[in-house]
MITORTOR-72406 format. One record per residue: residue in three letters; x negated, y negated, z of N, C-alpha, C in turn. Coordinates in Angstrom, 1 decimal. Layout:
REM residues N
{rec "ALA", {X, Y, Z}, {X, Y, Z}, {X, Y, Z}}
...
//
This chain:
REM residues 124
{rec "SER", {13.8, 46.0, 14.7}, {12.4, 46.0, 14.7}, {11.8, 44.7, 14.1}}
{rec "GLN", {12.5, 44.1, 13.2}, {12.1, 42.9, 12.6}, {11.9, 41.8, 13.7}}
{rec "GLU", {12.9, 41.7, 14.6}, {12.8, 40.7, 15.7}, {11.6, 40.9, 16.6}}
{rec "VAL", {11.3, 42.2, 16.9}, {10.2, 42.5, 17.7}, {8.9, 42.1, 17.1}}
{rec "SER", {8.8, 42.3, 15.8}, {7.5, 42.0, 15.1}, {7.4, 40.5, 15.0}}
{rec "GLU", {8.5, 39.7, 14.9}, {8.4, 38.3, 14.9}, {8.1, 37.7, 16.3}}
{rec "ALA", {8.6, 38.4, 17.3}, {8.4, 37.9, 18.7}, {6.9, 38.1, 19.1}}
{rec "GLY", {6.3, 39.2, 18.6}, {4.9, 39.5, 19.0}, {4.0, 38.3, 18.7}}
{rec "PRO", {3.9, 37.9, 17.4}, {3.0, 36.8, 17.1}, {3.3, 35.5, 17.9}}
{rec "ARG", {4.6, 35.2, 18.1}, {4.9, 34.0, 18.9}, {4.4, 34.1, 20.3}}
{rec "ARG", {4.5, 35.3, 20.9}, {4.0, 35.5, 22.2}, {2.5, 35.3, 22.3}}
{rec "ARG", {1.8, 35.9, 21.3}, {0.4, 35.7, 21.3}, {0.0, 34.2, 21.0}}
{rec "GLU", {0.8, 33.6, 20.2}, {0.6, 32.2, 19.9}, {0.7, 31.3, 21.1}}
{rec "ASN", {1.7, 31.7, 22.0}, {1.9, 30.9, 23.2}, {0.8, 31.1, 24.2}}
{rec "VAL", {0.3, 32.4, 24.3}, {-0.8, 32.7, 25.1}, {-2.0, 32.0, 24.6}}
{rec "SER", {-2.2, 32.0, 23.3}, {-3.4, 31.3, 22.7}, {-3.3, 29.8, 23.0}}
{rec "SER", {-2.1, 29.2, 22.8}, {-2.0, 27.8, 23.0}, {-2.2, 27.5, 24.5}}
{rec "ALA", {-1.7, 28.3, 25.4}, {-1.9, 28.1, 26.8}, {-3.4, 28.1, 27.1}}
{rec "ARG", {-4.1, 29.1, 26.5}, {-5.6, 29.2, 26.7}, {-6.3, 28.0, 26.2}}
{rec "ASP", {-5.8, 27.5, 25.0}, {-6.4, 26.3, 24.4}, {-6.2, 25.1, 25.2}}
{rec "PHE", {-5.0, 25.0, 25.8}, {-4.6, 23.9, 26.7}, {-5.6, 23.9, 27.9}}
{rec "CYS", {-5.8, 25.0, 28.5}, {-6.7, 25.1, 29.7}, {-8.1, 24.7, 29.3}}
{rec "ALA", {-8.5, 25.2, 28.2}, {-9.9, 24.8, 27.7}, {-10.0, 23.4, 27.4}}
{rec "ASP", {-9.0, 22.8, 26.7}, {-9.0, 21.4, 26.4}, {-9.0, 20.5, 27.7}}
{rec "THR", {-8.1, 21.0, 28.7}, {-8.0, 20.2, 29.9}, {-9.4, 20.2, 30.6}}
{rec "CYS", {-10.0, 21.3, 30.7}, {-11.3, 21.4, 31.4}, {-12.4, 20.6, 30.6}}
{rec "PHE", {-12.3, 20.7, 29.2}, {-13.2, 19.9, 28.4}, {-13.1, 18.4, 28.5}}
{rec "PHE", {-11.8, 17.9, 28.8}, {-11.6, 16.5, 28.9}, {-11.7, 16.0, 30.4}}
{rec "ASP", {-11.4, 16.9, 31.3}, {-11.4, 16.5, 32.7}, {-12.8, 16.4, 33.3}}
{rec "LEU", {-13.7, 17.2, 32.9}, {-15.1, 17.1, 33.4}, {-15.7, 15.8, 33.0}}
{rec "PRO", {-15.7, 15.3, 31.8}, {-16.3, 14.0, 31.5}, {-15.5, 12.9, 32.2}}
{rec "ALA", {-14.2, 13.0, 32.4}, {-13.5, 11.9, 33.1}, {-13.9, 11.9, 34.6}}
{rec "ALA", {-14.1, 13.0, 35.2}, {-14.5, 13.0, 36.6}, {-16.0, 12.6, 36.7}}
{rec "THR", {-16.8, 13.0, 35.8}, {-18.2, 12.5, 35.8}, {-18.3, 11.0, 35.6}}
{rec "ALA", {-17.5, 10.5, 34.7}, {-17.6, 9.0, 34.5}, {-17.1, 8.3, 35.7}}
{rec "ALA", {-16.0, 8.8, 36.4}, {-15.5, 8.2, 37.6}, {-16.6, 8.2, 38.7}}
{rec "ALA", {-17.3, 9.3, 38.8}, {-18.4, 9.4, 39.8}, {-19.5, 8.5, 39.5}}
{rec "MET", {-19.9, 8.4, 38.2}, {-21.0, 7.5, 37.8}, {-20.7, 6.0, 38.0}}
{rec "THR", {-19.5, 5.7, 37.8}, {-19.1, 4.2, 37.9}, {-18.5, 3.9, 39.3}}
{rec "ASN", {-18.5, 4.8, 40.2}, {-17.9, 4.5, 41.5}, {-18.6, 3.3, 42.2}}
{rec "PRO", {-19.9, 3.2, 42.2}, {-20.5, 2.0, 42.9}, {-20.0, 0.7, 42.3}}
{rec "MET", {-19.8, 0.6, 41.0}, {-19.2, -0.6, 40.5}, {-17.8, -0.8, 40.9}}
{rec "ASP", {-17.0, 0.3, 40.9}, {-15.6, 0.2, 41.3}, {-15.5, -0.2, 42.8}}
{rec "LEU", {-16.4, 0.3, 43.6}, {-16.4, 0.0, 45.0}, {-16.7, -1.4, 45.3}}
{rec "ILE", {-17.7, -2.0, 44.6}, {-18.0, -3.4, 44.7}, {-16.9, -4.3, 44.2}}
{rec "LYS", {-16.3, -3.9, 43.1}, {-15.1, -4.7, 42.6}, {-14.0, -4.7, 43.6}}
{rec "THR", {-13.7, -3.5, 44.2}, {-12.6, -3.4, 45.1}, {-12.9, -4.1, 46.4}}
{rec "LYS", {-14.1, -4.0, 46.9}, {-14.4, -4.8, 48.1}, {-14.4, -6.3, 47.9}}
{rec "GLY", {-14.8, -6.7, 46.7}, {-14.7, -8.1, 46.3}, {-13.2, -8.6, 46.3}}
{rec "GLN", {-12.3, -7.8, 45.8}, {-10.9, -8.1, 45.7}, {-10.3, -8.2, 47.1}}
{rec "MET", {-10.8, -7.4, 48.0}, {-10.2, -7.3, 49.3}, {-10.6, -8.4, 50.2}}
{rec "GLN", {-11.8, -9.0, 50.0}, {-12.3, -10.1, 50.8}, {-11.6, -11.4, 50.6}}
{rec "ALA", {-11.6, -12.2, 51.7}, {-10.9, -13.5, 51.6}, {-11.8, -14.4, 50.7}}
{rec "ARG", {-11.1, -15.3, 50.0}, {-11.8, -16.3, 49.2}, {-12.1, -17.5, 50.0}}
{rec "ASP", {-13.2, -18.2, 49.7}, {-13.6, -19.4, 50.3}, {-12.6, -20.5, 49.9}}
{rec "PRO", {-11.8, -21.1, 50.8}, {-10.8, -22.1, 50.4}, {-11.4, -23.3, 49.7}}
{rec "SER", {-12.6, -23.7, 50.0}, {-13.1, -24.9, 49.3}, {-13.5, -24.7, 47.9}}
{rec "THR", {-14.0, -23.5, 47.5}, {-14.4, -23.2, 46.2}, {-13.4, -22.3, 45.4}}
{rec "GLY", {-12.6, -21.5, 46.2}, {-11.7, -20.6, 45.6}, {-12.4, -19.3, 45.0}}
{rec "THR", {-13.6, -19.1, 45.5}, {-14.3, -17.9, 45.0}, {-14.6, -17.0, 46.2}}
{rec "GLY", {-14.9, -15.7, 45.9}, {-15.3, -14.8, 46.9}, {-16.8, -14.6, 46.9}}
{rec "GLN", {-17.2, -13.5, 47.6}, {-18.7, -13.2, 47.6}, {-19.1, -12.7, 46.2}}
{rec "ARG", {-20.3, -13.0, 45.9}, {-20.9, -12.4, 44.7}, {-21.1, -10.9, 44.8}}
{rec "PRO", {-21.1, -10.2, 43.7}, {-21.3, -8.8, 43.7}, {-22.6, -8.4, 44.3}}
{rec "SER", {-23.7, -9.2, 44.1}, {-25.0, -8.8, 44.7}, {-24.9, -8.9, 46.2}}
{rec "VAL", {-24.2, -9.8, 46.8}, {-24.1, -9.9, 48.2}, {-23.3, -8.7, 48.8}}
{rec "ILE", {-22.2, -8.4, 48.1}, {-21.4, -7.2, 48.5}, {-22.3, -5.9, 48.4}}
{rec "LEU", {-23.1, -5.8, 47.3}, {-24.0, -4.6, 47.2}, {-24.9, -4.6, 48.4}}
{rec "GLY", {-25.6, -5.7, 48.7}, {-26.5, -5.8, 49.8}, {-25.9, -5.4, 51.1}}
{rec "THR", {-24.6, -5.8, 51.3}, {-23.9, -5.5, 52.6}, {-23.7, -4.0, 52.7}}
{rec "VAL", {-23.2, -3.4, 51.6}, {-22.9, -2.0, 51.6}, {-24.2, -1.2, 51.8}}
{rec "LEU", {-25.3, -1.5, 51.1}, {-26.5, -0.8, 51.3}, {-27.1, -1.0, 52.7}}
{rec "ARG", {-26.9, -2.2, 53.3}, {-27.4, -2.4, 54.7}, {-26.6, -1.6, 55.7}}
{rec "GLU", {-25.3, -1.7, 55.6}, {-24.4, -1.1, 56.6}, {-24.2, 0.5, 56.4}}
{rec "GLU", {-24.2, 0.9, 55.2}, {-23.8, 2.3, 54.9}, {-24.9, 3.1, 54.2}}
{rec "GLY", {-25.9, 2.4, 53.7}, {-26.9, 3.1, 52.9}, {-26.5, 3.4, 51.5}}
{rec "VAL", {-27.3, 4.1, 50.8}, {-27.0, 4.5, 49.4}, {-25.8, 5.3, 49.3}}
{rec "ARG", {-25.6, 6.2, 50.2}, {-24.4, 7.1, 50.2}, {-23.1, 6.3, 50.3}}
{rec "GLY", {-23.2, 5.1, 50.8}, {-22.0, 4.3, 50.9}, {-21.5, 3.8, 49.6}}
{rec "LEU", {-22.4, 3.8, 48.6}, {-21.9, 3.4, 47.2}, {-21.0, 4.4, 46.6}}
{rec "TRP", {-21.1, 5.7, 47.1}, {-20.2, 6.7, 46.5}, {-19.1, 7.1, 47.4}}
{rec "LYS", {-18.8, 6.2, 48.3}, {-17.6, 6.4, 49.2}, {-16.3, 6.4, 48.3}}
{rec "GLY", {-15.5, 7.3, 48.4}, {-14.2, 7.3, 47.7}, {-14.4, 7.9, 46.3}}
{rec "THR", {-15.5, 8.6, 46.0}, {-15.7, 9.2, 44.7}, {-14.7, 10.3, 44.4}}
{rec "VAL", {-14.4, 11.2, 45.4}, {-13.5, 12.3, 45.1}, {-12.1, 11.8, 44.7}}
{rec "PRO", {-11.5, 10.9, 45.5}, {-10.1, 10.4, 45.0}, {-10.2, 9.8, 43.6}}
{rec "GLY", {-11.2, 9.0, 43.3}, {-11.4, 8.4, 42.0}, {-11.5, 9.4, 40.9}}
{rec "ALA", {-12.3, 10.4, 41.1}, {-12.5, 11.5, 40.1}, {-11.3, 12.3, 39.9}}
{rec "THR", {-10.5, 12.5, 41.0}, {-9.3, 13.3, 40.9}, {-8.3, 12.5, 40.1}}
{rec "ARG", {-8.2, 11.2, 40.4}, {-7.3, 10.3, 39.7}, {-7.6, 10.3, 38.2}}
{rec "ALA", {-8.9, 10.2, 37.9}, {-9.3, 10.2, 36.5}, {-8.9, 11.5, 35.8}}
{rec "SER", {-9.1, 12.6, 36.5}, {-8.8, 13.9, 35.9}, {-7.3, 14.1, 35.7}}
{rec "ILE", {-6.5, 13.7, 36.7}, {-5.0, 13.8, 36.5}, {-4.6, 12.9, 35.4}}
{rec "LEU", {-5.1, 11.7, 35.3}, {-4.7, 10.8, 34.2}, {-5.1, 11.4, 32.8}}
{rec "THR", {-6.3, 11.9, 32.7}, {-6.7, 12.5, 31.5}, {-5.9, 13.7, 31.1}}
{rec "ALA", {-5.6, 14.6, 32.1}, {-4.7, 15.7, 31.8}, {-3.3, 15.3, 31.3}}
{rec "SER", {-2.8, 14.3, 31.9}, {-1.4, 13.8, 31.5}, {-1.5, 13.2, 30.1}}
{rec "GLN", {-2.5, 12.5, 29.8}, {-2.7, 11.9, 28.5}, {-2.8, 13.1, 27.4}}
{rec "LEU", {-3.6, 14.1, 27.8}, {-3.8, 15.2, 26.9}, {-2.5, 15.9, 26.6}}
{rec "VAL", {-1.7, 16.2, 27.6}, {-0.4, 16.8, 27.4}, {0.5, 16.0, 26.5}}
{rec "THR", {0.6, 14.7, 26.8}, {1.4, 13.8, 26.1}, {1.0, 13.7, 24.6}}
{rec "TYR", {-0.3, 13.4, 24.4}, {-0.7, 13.3, 23.0}, {-0.6, 14.6, 22.2}}
{rec "SER", {-0.9, 15.7, 22.9}, {-0.7, 17.0, 22.2}, {0.7, 17.3, 21.8}}
{rec "GLU", {1.7, 17.0, 22.7}, {3.1, 17.2, 22.4}, {3.5, 16.3, 21.3}}
{rec "VAL", {3.1, 15.0, 21.3}, {3.5, 14.1, 20.2}, {2.9, 14.6, 18.9}}
{rec "LYS", {1.7, 15.1, 18.9}, {1.1, 15.6, 17.7}, {1.8, 16.8, 17.1}}
{rec "VAL", {2.2, 17.7, 18.0}, {3.0, 18.9, 17.5}, {4.3, 18.4, 16.9}}
{rec "ARG", {5.0, 17.6, 17.7}, {6.3, 17.1, 17.2}, {6.2, 16.3, 15.9}}
{rec "GLU", {5.2, 15.5, 15.7}, {5.0, 14.8, 14.5}, {4.7, 15.7, 13.3}}
{rec "ARG", {3.9, 16.7, 13.6}, {3.6, 17.7, 12.5}, {4.9, 18.4, 12.1}}
{rec "GLU", {5.7, 18.8, 13.1}, {7.0, 19.5, 12.7}, {7.9, 18.5, 12.0}}
{rec "ARG", {8.0, 17.3, 12.4}, {8.8, 16.3, 11.6}, {8.3, 16.1, 10.2}}
{rec "ALA", {7.0, 16.0, 10.0}, {6.4, 15.8, 8.7}, {6.7, 17.0, 7.8}}
{rec "TRP", {6.6, 18.2, 8.5}, {6.9, 19.5, 7.7}, {8.3, 19.5, 7.2}}
{rec "ARG", {9.2, 19.1, 8.1}, {10.7, 19.1, 7.8}, {10.9, 18.1, 6.6}}
{rec "ALA", {10.3, 17.0, 6.7}, {10.5, 15.9, 5.7}, {9.9, 16.4, 4.4}}
{rec "ARG", {8.8, 17.1, 4.3}, {8.3, 17.6, 3.1}, {9.2, 18.7, 2.5}}
{rec "ARG", {9.7, 19.5, 3.4}, {10.6, 20.6, 3.0}, {11.9, 20.0, 2.4}}
{rec "MET", {12.4, 19.0, 3.0}, {13.6, 18.3, 2.5}, {13.4, 17.7, 1.1}}
{rec "ARG", {12.2, 17.2, 0.9}, {11.9, 16.6, -0.4}, {11.8, 17.7, -1.5}}
{rec "ILE", {11.3, 18.9, -1.1}, {11.2, 20.0, -2.0}, {12.6, 20.5, -2.3}}
{rec "VAL", {13.4, 20.7, -1.3}, {14.8, 21.2, -1.5}, {15.6, 20.2, -2.3}}
{rec "TRP", {15.6, 19.0, -1.9}, {16.5, 18.0, -2.4}, {15.9, 17.2, -3.6}}
{rec "GLY", {14.7, 17.4, -3.8}, {14.1, 16.8, -5.0}, {13.5, 15.5, -4.9}}
//
C-alpha cells in the first residue's frame, strides 16, 4: 500500500506537468506566431532582395523601397503577407522546441544542485 500511495502523487504530478507544458507551449507559441505574422512583410522584402540578381557594376541589389513598391503594384497589400502561415508555423515549432529543451535543462540542473547540497550535508 505504501507503493500505491507513492505512485499516486507522482501520477498526478506527471499529469499536472503535462498540463503545465501544454499551457506553457500555448502561452509561448501564440506570441511567436503573432510576431512572425507581424514581421512577415519585412521578411518578405528581405527574402526577395536576397533572391534578386545583383547589379554587376555596383555589386548591390534593389533597394527595399523598390521591392516594396513592386510587391504592392503586382500583388497588392495582401502580397505582403504571402507565406505567413509557414513562417508562423516555423516560429511556433522553434519556440516549442526551445521551451522543451530549456525546461528539461532546468529540471536536470535543479536535480543536480539538490544532489550536490545533499552530498554536502551527508559528507560535511
